C-alpha positions in Angstrom: -0.1 -0.1 0.0 1.5 3.1 -1.0 2.0 6.3 1.7 -0.9 8.5 1.6 -0.2 11.8 -0.4 0.6 14.8 1.8 -1.3 18.0 0.9 0.9 20.6 -0.7 -0.4 24.7 -0.9 -2.0 25.6 -4.0 -0.7 28.7 -5.6 -2.1 31.5 -7.5 -3.2 31.1 -11.0 -0.7 33.0 -12.3 -3.7 35.0 -14.8 -4.9 37.0 -12.0 -2.3 39.2 -10.2 -2.4 38.3 -6.6 0.3 39.0 -4.6 2.3 36.7 -2.6 4.1 37.4 1.2 7.2 38.0 1.7 10.1 35.2 1.7 11.5 34.4 5.5 14.7 36.4 6.0 17.9 34.5 5.3 19.5 33.2 8.2 22.0 35.2 9.4 21.0 38.1 7.6 18.4 40.7 9.7 15.5 42.4 7.9 15.1 45.7 8.0 11.8 46.4 9.5 11.0 49.0 6.9 11.6 46.9 4.0 8.9 44.2 5.4 6.3 46.7 6.0 6.7 48.1 2.1 6.5 44.9 1.6 3.1 44.3 3.3 1.7 47.3 2.2 3.0 46.1 -1.3 0.8 42.9 -0.8 -2.0 44.9 0.3 -2.6 47.1 -2.4 -2.1 44.0 -5.1 -4.5 42.5 -3.3 -6.8 45.6 -3.4 -6.1 45.9 -7.0 -6.9 42.7 -7.8 -10.2 42.8 -5.7 -11.0 45.8 -7.7 -10.4 44.2 -11.3 -12.6 41.3 -10.2 -15.3 43.1 -8.8 -15.7 45.7 -11.7 -15.6 42.4 -14.1 -18.7 41.1 -12.1 -20.5 44.5 -11.8 -20.0 44.2 -15.7 -22.5 41.5 -16.1 -26.1 41.8 -16.5 -28.3 38.9 -16.5 -27.6 35.9 -13.8 -26.1 33.3 -16.1 -23.2 35.4 -17.0 -22.7 36.6 -13.2 -22.4 32.7 -12.1 -19.9 31.9 -14.8 -17.9 35.1 -14.3 -17.8 34.7 -10.3 -16.9 30.7 -10.8 -14.0 31.6 -13.1 -12.6 34.6 -10.8 -13.1 32.2 -7.6 -11.0 29.7 -9.0 -8.4 32.2 -10.2 -8.1 33.5 -6.5 -7.7 30.0 -4.8 -5.6 28.3 -7.8 -8.0 26.0 -9.1 -8.8 24.4 -12.2 -12.3 23.2 -12.4 -15.0 24.0 -10.2 -19.0 23.7 -10.3 -21.6 26.6 -8.5 -24.6 25.7 -7.1 -27.6 28.1 -7.3 -30.6 27.5 -5.4 -32.3 29.9 -3.1 -33.0 29.4 0.1 -37.1 31.3 -0.3 -37.4 27.9 -2.7 -38.6 30.6 -5.1 -35.8 29.6 -7.9 -34.5 29.8 -10.5 -32.1 26.8 -9.5 -29.1 25.5 -11.5 -25.8 24.3 -11.6 -22.5 25.4 -13.7 -19.3 23.9 -14.1 -16.0 25.3 -15.3 -14.2 22.7 -16.8 -16.1 20.6 -16.6 -18.7 18.7 -18.8 -22.0 17.9 -18.8 -21.9 14.5 -18.2 -19.2 15.3 -15.1 -21.9 17.4 -13.4 -23.6 14.8 -13.4 -21.6 12.3 -11.8 -21.0 14.7 -9.1 -24.7 15.0 -8.4 -24.6 11.4 -7.9 -22.9 12.2 -4.6 -25.3 12.4 -1.8 -26.5 15.7 -1.1 -26.1 15.3 2.4 -22.4 14.0 1.8 -21.6 17.1 -0.1 -20.4 20.4 1.9 -22.2 22.4 -0.6 -25.5 20.2 0.4 -25.0 20.3 3.8 -25.1 24.4 3.5 -27.8 25.1 1.4 -29.7 22.6 3.4 -28.7 24.8 6.3 -27.0 22.6 8.6 -24.7 24.4 11.3 -21.8 22.8 10.8 -21.4 24.2 7.3 -21.9 28.0 8.0 -18.5 29.3 6.5 -16.0 27.1 4.0 -14.8 24.2 4.0 -11.7 22.6 2.0 -11.1 19.4 1.9 -7.6 18.6 1.0 -6.9 15.6 0.1 -10.7 13.9 -0.6 -9.0 10.2 -1.6 -7.3 9.7 1.5 -9.9 11.2 3.8 -11.9 8.0 4.9 -14.1 10.2 6.8 -16.0 11.0 3.6 -18.5 9.4 1.6 -17.3 6.6 -0.1 -19.1 7.9 -3.3 -17.4 11.3 -2.9 -13.9 9.3 -3.4 -15.8 7.0 -5.9 -16.8 10.2 -8.5 -13.2 12.1 -7.3 -11.4 9.5 -8.6 -13.0 8.5 -12.0 -13.2 12.6 -12.5 -9.4 13.2 -11.7 -9.5 16.0 -8.8 -8.5 15.1 -5.5 -9.2 18.2 -3.6 -11.9 20.7 -3.2 -12.9 24.1 -1.8 -16.0 25.1 -0.6 -17.3 28.7 -0.4 -20.7 29.9 0.7 -22.8 32.6 -1.0 -25.3 34.2 1.3 -26.7 38.0 0.6 -27.9 39.9 3.7 -31.3 40.2 2.0 -32.0 37.2 0.3 -30.1 34.8 2.4 -28.2 31.6 1.1 -28.2 31.7 -2.4 -26.1 29.3 -3.2 -22.7 27.5 -3.3 -19.2 27.5 -5.3 -16.9 24.3 -5.1 -13.0 24.5 -6.4 -11.6 21.3 -7.7 -7.9 20.5 -7.5 -6.7 18.2 -9.6 -4.0 17.1 -7.0 -4.1 17.2 -3.0 -4.1 21.2 -2.1 -5.8 23.3 -0.4 -5.9 27.4 -0.7 -3.9 30.1 2.0 -5.1 31.3 4.7 -4.4 34.9 2.5 -6.2 33.6 -0.4 -9.2 32.4 1.4 -9.7 35.8 3.0 -9.7 37.3 -0.7 -12.3 34.5 -2.5 -14.1 35.2 0.6 -14.4 38.9 0.3 -15.1 38.6 -2.9 -17.6 36.0 -2.3 -19.2 37.9 0.0 -19.4 41.1 -2.6 -20.9 38.3 -5.7 -23.2 37.4 -3.5 -25.0 40.5 -3.2 -24.8 41.3 -7.0 -26.1 37.8 -7.5 -29.3 38.9 -5.2 -30.0 42.1 -7.6 -29.7 40.2 -10.7 -31.7 37.2 -9.1 -34.6 39.6 -8.4 -34.3 41.2 -11.6 -34.9 37.8 -13.4 -37.8 36.7 -11.4 -39.3 40.2 -12.2 -38.8 39.6 -15.8 -40.3 35.9 -15.9 -43.0 37.6 -13.9 -43.6 39.9 -16.7 -43.0 37.4 -19.3 -45.8 35.2 -17.9 -48.2 38.5 -17.4 -47.3 39.2 -21.2 -48.2 36.0 -22.5 -51.2 36.1 -20.5 -52.7 39.3 -22.5 -52.3 37.7 -25.6 -55.1 34.8 -27.6 -54.7 32.0 -25.2 -55.2 30.2 -29.3 -55.8 31.1 -32.5 -59.1 30.6 -34.7 -59.6 28.0 -37.0 -61.1 29.4 -40.5 -61.6 27.9 -43.5 -59.1 28.8 -46.1 -56.3 30.3 -44.0 -54.4 28.6 -41.3 -52.4 31.1 -38.7 -49.7 30.8 -36.2 -48.3 33.5 -34.5 -45.0 34.0 -32.3 -43.9 36.0 -28.9 -40.6 37.0 -28.0 -40.6 38.7 -24.8 -37.6 40.9 -24.2 -36.0 40.9 -20.8 -37.7 44.6 -19.4 -41.0 42.9 -20.9 -42.1 45.4 -23.9 -45.4 45.7 -24.9 -45.7 44.3 -28.4 -48.7 42.4 -29.0 -50.7 40.0 -31.9 -54.7 39.6 -32.1 -56.7 37.4 -34.7 -60.6 37.4 -33.7 -63.4 35.6 -35.6 -66.1 37.8 -37.0 -69.2 37.4 -38.4 -69.6 36.1 -42.1 -66.6 33.6 -41.7 -64.1 36.8 -42.1 -61.3 37.4 -39.5 -59.7 40.0 -37.7 -55.8 40.5 -37.5 -53.7 42.8 -35.6 -49.7 43.6 -34.3 -49.3 46.2 -32.3 -46.9 48.2 -29.9 -46.9 50.5 -26.8 -44.5 52.6 -25.9 -41.6 51.8 -23.4 -41.0 48.6 -21.1 -42.0 47.1 -18.2 -45.5 46.8 -16.3 -46.3 50.2 -17.9 -45.9 49.0 -21.4 -47.5 45.5 -20.2 -50.8 47.4 -19.2 -51.2 49.6 -22.1 -50.8 46.7 -24.3 -53.6 45.1 -22.7 -55.7 48.2 -23.3 -54.8 48.6 -26.7 -55.5 45.1 -27.6 -58.7 45.2 -25.9 -60.0 48.6 -27.4 -58.9 47.4 -30.9 -61.0 43.7 -30.3 -64.1 46.2 -29.1 -63.7 47.9 -32.2 -63.1 45.3 -34.5 -66.4 43.6 -33.6 -68.6 46.7 -33.6 -66.7 48.0 -37.4 -64.4 45.1 -38.4 -65.0 45.8 -42.1 -63.5 49.2 -41.8 -60.0 48.8 -41.0 -59.6 52.8 -41.0 -62.4 53.1 -38.7 -61.0 50.7 -36.4 -58.1 52.2 -36.1 -59.5 56.0 -35.6 -61.7 55.1 -32.6 -58.2 53.2 -31.1 -57.1 56.5 -31.7 -59.7 58.5 -29.9 -59.1 55.7 -26.7 -55.3 56.4 -26.4 -55.6 60.1 -26.9 -58.4 60.2 -23.8 -56.8 57.8 -21.2 -53.4 58.2 -22.1 -52.7 61.4 -23.4 -48.8 61.2 -23.0 -48.5 57.8 -25.0 -47.7 56.6 -28.1 -48.2 53.2 -30.1 -47.9 51.8 -33.4 -50.8 48.7 -34.9 -51.7 47.5 -38.0 -55.6 46.1 -38.6 -56.3 43.6 -41.5 -59.9 42.4 -42.0 -59.7 39.2 -43.7 -61.8 37.2 -45.8 -61.0 34.2 -46.3 -63.1 33.0 -48.8 -62.3 35.2 -51.7 -58.4 36.0 -50.4 -58.4 39.4 -49.5 -57.2 41.5 -47.1 -58.2 44.9 -45.8 -55.9 46.3 -44.0 -54.3 50.2 -42.7 -51.9 50.6 -40.4 -50.9 53.2 -37.8 -47.1 54.2 -38.0 -46.3 49.9 -38.4 -43.9 48.1 -40.5 -45.8 46.9 -43.9 -46.8 43.4 -43.5 -44.7 41.0 -45.7 -46.2 38.4 -48.4 -43.8 35.1 -49.5 -44.5 32.3 -51.5 -42.8 30.3 -54.5 -43.3 32.9 -56.7 -42.9 35.9 -55.1 -41.7 38.0 -51.6 -42.3 41.3 -51.2 -43.4 43.9 -48.9 -47.2 45.0 -49.0 -47.0 48.5 -49.7 -49.8 50.4 -46.9 -49.9 54.1 -47.1 -47.6 56.0 -44.4 -49.2 57.5 -41.7 -48.3 58.6 -38.0 -48.5 56.3 -35.1 -51.3 56.4 -32.6 -51.4 59.3 -30.2 -49.4 61.4 -32.7 -52.2 63.6 -34.2 -55.2 65.2 -33.1 -57.3 63.0 -35.7 -55.9 60.0 -36.9 -57.0 59.3 -40.2 -55.2 57.4 -43.3 -56.6 55.1 -46.2 -57.1 51.4 -46.3 -55.2 49.3 -48.7 -56.6 46.2 -50.2 -54.8 42.8 -51.4 -55.1 39.6 -52.6 -52.6 37.1 -51.9 -52.0 33.7 -54.2 -53.0 30.4 -53.1 -50.2 28.8 -51.0 -48.7 32.3 -50.2 -48.0 33.3 -46.4 -48.8 36.9 -45.4 -46.3 37.7 -42.2 -47.3 40.5 -39.8 -44.8 41.2 -37.2 -43.4 44.7 -34.9 -40.8 46.6 -35.4 -39.1 44.7 -32.9 -38.4 41.7 -35.3 -36.0 44.6 -37.1 -34.2 46.0 -34.3 -33.1 42.9 -32.6 -30.6 42.6 -35.9 -29.0 45.4 -34.4 -29.1 46.6 -38.2 -30.2 49.9 -40.2 -33.4 49.9 -40.8 -33.0 49.3 -44.2 -30.6 46.4 -44.1 -32.9 44.8 -41.7 -35.4 44.9 -43.7 -33.7 43.4 -46.7 -32.2 40.8 -44.1 -36.1 40.1 -43.2 -37.1 39.6 -47.0 -34.1 37.8 -47.5 -35.0 35.2 -44.8 -38.5 34.9 -46.1 -37.8 34.5 -49.6 -35.2 31.8 -48.6 -37.9 29.3 -47.1 -37.3 26.0 -48.1 -40.5 24.8 -50.2 -41.4 21.8 -47.4 -41.9 24.5 -44.7 -43.8 26.7 -46.8 -46.9 24.8 -46.3 -47.3 25.3 -42.4 -47.1 28.7 -41.2 -46.2 28.0 -37.8 -42.7 26.8 -39.8 -42.1 29.8 -41.9 -42.2 32.2 -38.7 -40.0 29.9 -37.0 -37.4 30.1 -40.4 -37.7 33.7 -40.2 -37.0 34.0 -36.4 -34.3 31.5 -36.6 -32.7 33.2 -40.0 -32.6 36.7 -38.0 -30.4 36.4 -34.5 -29.7 39.5 -33.1 -26.2 41.1 -33.7 -24.4 40.8 -30.4 -22.0 43.7 -31.7 -25.0 46.1 -31.6 -25.9 47.6 -27.9 -29.3 45.7 -27.1 -29.4 43.7 -29.6 -31.5 40.6 -29.0 -33.5 42.6 -26.1 -36.4 43.8 -28.4 -40.1 42.4 -27.9 -41.2 40.5 -31.2 -45.1 39.5 -32.1 -45.2 37.7 -35.6 -48.4 36.7 -36.8 -48.3 34.4 -39.6 -51.5 33.7 -42.1 -51.5 30.9 -45.0 -53.8 31.1 -47.5 -54.7 27.7 -49.2 
């Protein structure tokens, strides 16, 4: 039987410039007190600089996922570990819960999760057991007979020999999760490294708590937005409908609607309320409800529908503006009579043509004392699909408006023949073909409403 490994002290990852302690003076050569103090001051300055750089990088993260990955990587550099995992599991049980890895594949994370939770330091911390209030080091997992055998088995299989667990606790939110860093050989961090990662983790936990609250608010807004949209689309002979709605992180006011009207007609609409957040969602709900009422009363006249909606907006929300497009559709005649208020033109696509439907230029709702613009009648061909969409589809590309229109037309023209039979496939293809440009500020943060109408 081989002799047990002696734990060694882990070093600092050279990627992060963390200072080292002054070496002991050479025997027989007295050290000057001034030089020692200068070295200590230099070390403190270096540590403060490192923490400043890392916390600045963390503060620049705007999503929970990006912050979790930044925290895990920075902590690994501070304690000199090569791999790790972070478990987010808020104590209030409201979620979200997730596990991310550093240098670990998805299957390897799965192996780690087969270890009984009560046998892991992070599991005991998340369960609130009293012996795991602070960080915990396991300097030699393979030789620690006190650990659960499954811990040693998984460590041997994945090739790590030591771990260091740092709890993540915020003052107001309580326990949020824990980070675990893994060493390839028996090791544990220096006391100074523990101090640095502890300070960093306290700041990171507060940042995570803020992002967690923001993500929950965004999730609630997305649920409200979906509830304000149609639960299902009507079925009328001669046409097939499909709709897609992508909610931005702030919760915008983009919407779509489709309702049955007398004589097997359809009222089709898309629109957007200005702003974001709860106010935009509330305005979206009022606009959609108002348009539905006016469409039932005078749906054959799209101009009258939007004129009434303009009056409603001006009387109830005089400081707001909105765009809308309403179409009166007669599937039996295969016609669309439509009017738009400051809205993007529909796009018709089929095997023979892909072009924008020309609509009359008009101001958005709420911009004029009296809104009115001529309607336009359009006749799609059998097998063609008309796309009604909000301008979020264009803005999310990050391109100029002209280029975004060109990209949209190109995406629709490139739809494979096999996908053109289903309006849902058409809508999905267009969305996939218009990915946000990550280089553009705010790209991908826009609300998008898309209504696809295929004529048989």
